[in-house]
Steps between C-alpha positions, in 0.01 A plus 500: 500500500781736586674421170192585290448820698859604438468417130182708473672794667794477258261498203328813625834677532595399144163628367543825692855542366387437141211747538744763624718443197194556281452845654834645401527876495437664164824643357531878498461665162655838422325658204641773283404848618486759226626855548187689396674837504722376216262261326227758423519841340322793667160443337497123551610547862224755559237273347595218736559691823278809453792711624809626320851377571582839651206477740581143606864599558382790716307260722787249498747764621270576795436144619789283372683502833183379676430200279837375376610152604781486760697257280522389137512130589254253343410729209347768727235721342636851446319814613453598135330168422282529811360840411445407134288190560313686776410782262416242234262339753334841561492590131341176383285375788645152442516216752810444711597190302500709181710771664741228616527351150565848362790542743630141478424421866249288694162656582571477875821697456316748277233555766760552770698757301194683368386557859852613591503756217148622579598567861813688391309724256226563759765659723536776237153630589625803694711602202252451215152483655458777754235776533722795585371796701779726374332833399722533193409151376129554572499830314655337195233226503221760536624694196503188283149396608376856446631496144265208417163670556557805727407315821701660785687360802494134385794289623370156406234295321349228719331172402498122555542209262465123538804275456403140432635227730445128547264393778690527829303208645394465861186615678548867404561448129166651394591845634745518208220447246403837353177626345615367161509151653873427483764498774704817522681758708344845484801728451477870582735734321571872468692629198627830362439643153806318361339160577739440788373332816520712815337253738383138472302287750484131407385322817119510459275215384301524179169543686619818680340825379722773358392760757564262791854436378568872479354579843728241662813598305800690631477757222147590616632563852774722359245713316273508808790632706561782251842375394443617141345840580222600259596234244225269375454156350260441216285185487184348353156488660585179689682712757351736760531873438759654733678834517810318371322252266287643217251280315274583202152646543230234477226738378602763245258787440700799382771556237745584781435166669541319170831680444612403851426133435675506165812653656490256792466194276778608265732573793422158652574321173874433574415235762301299242784530253752401768309180576488420128873553442588315824298190409624498143857518620447214747227266366524280811277763664226417247544129436520419871764464772561135600669572833380513858348824628813638669712446189225634272484823704877538474492428125243775443717750687807393304328547163396850611863581588623362167229699321623818668859428401385442141304825512805689621692346209214617273411150378135566422463331162419130539475223241148364436369215716306191389126562461404280797723702735363830368148371568601399852643848566183667374289269717702577813475874438123507456 
């Protein structure tokens, strides 16, 4: 009996050993990684990344020291490669596995480095996405808004737009479903007349009303406290009328009131144009963000920062998008 028991135990060990041999580790594969700065000319590069080489290099100079690998061992991904496949991810709305294939790396590595780059760019917020209370800066903004339709004292156009996301899951998922019946983040933004973002709030669920977002925002508190003097924001009728927030008249009876509304609407137009340019530059905002909520909020902020850098570089002309993406943008801006 003892002999058969010992024999059975030996057989089990042999089977276990053979099964372990069958689960050998997959060999590492190092794929070729193209240098996209060299491979594409300026137009081809712009069509693929929605930003010029000069603009990407500007961002790279600001964040390279934050994202570079500590060593070059094991074919480490360079900071240049990291930022390029991250921007490609933003400019195409592709899945992580596609972004990884584009860069010649595994999708897990792509996801890790994309998040690393997003965090690094988000830290540039104070440099490129700040509502300044400097009187000289405010006066310059007022003059440019006034030149549109003679509406005085305007320092920003205010509105919200929905950015599509995947269902976050969990018991509170439905609060992210908006009135158009898809999951989104309702993003509040203020822009100047040059289509540059001055302030962005990306933390609210799709079901939140525009006025509620504004009333709970830091920028509202700053205006309430008189930080901007007699300066005003201009918004649509979805917002409450305040001494610092002017909305259009709902009932027009006289030519003067009609003229007021016309001037107000034309002066508010830059925020609609800003949303259009922003979503055309980064189609991931229209096709849908396939990341968790925290990363999606960061991604939205990063695209706003990149949009501002592109605006400073005067990169306003964008190549046409596929029809389905254009339709998605129009649907989100309704």
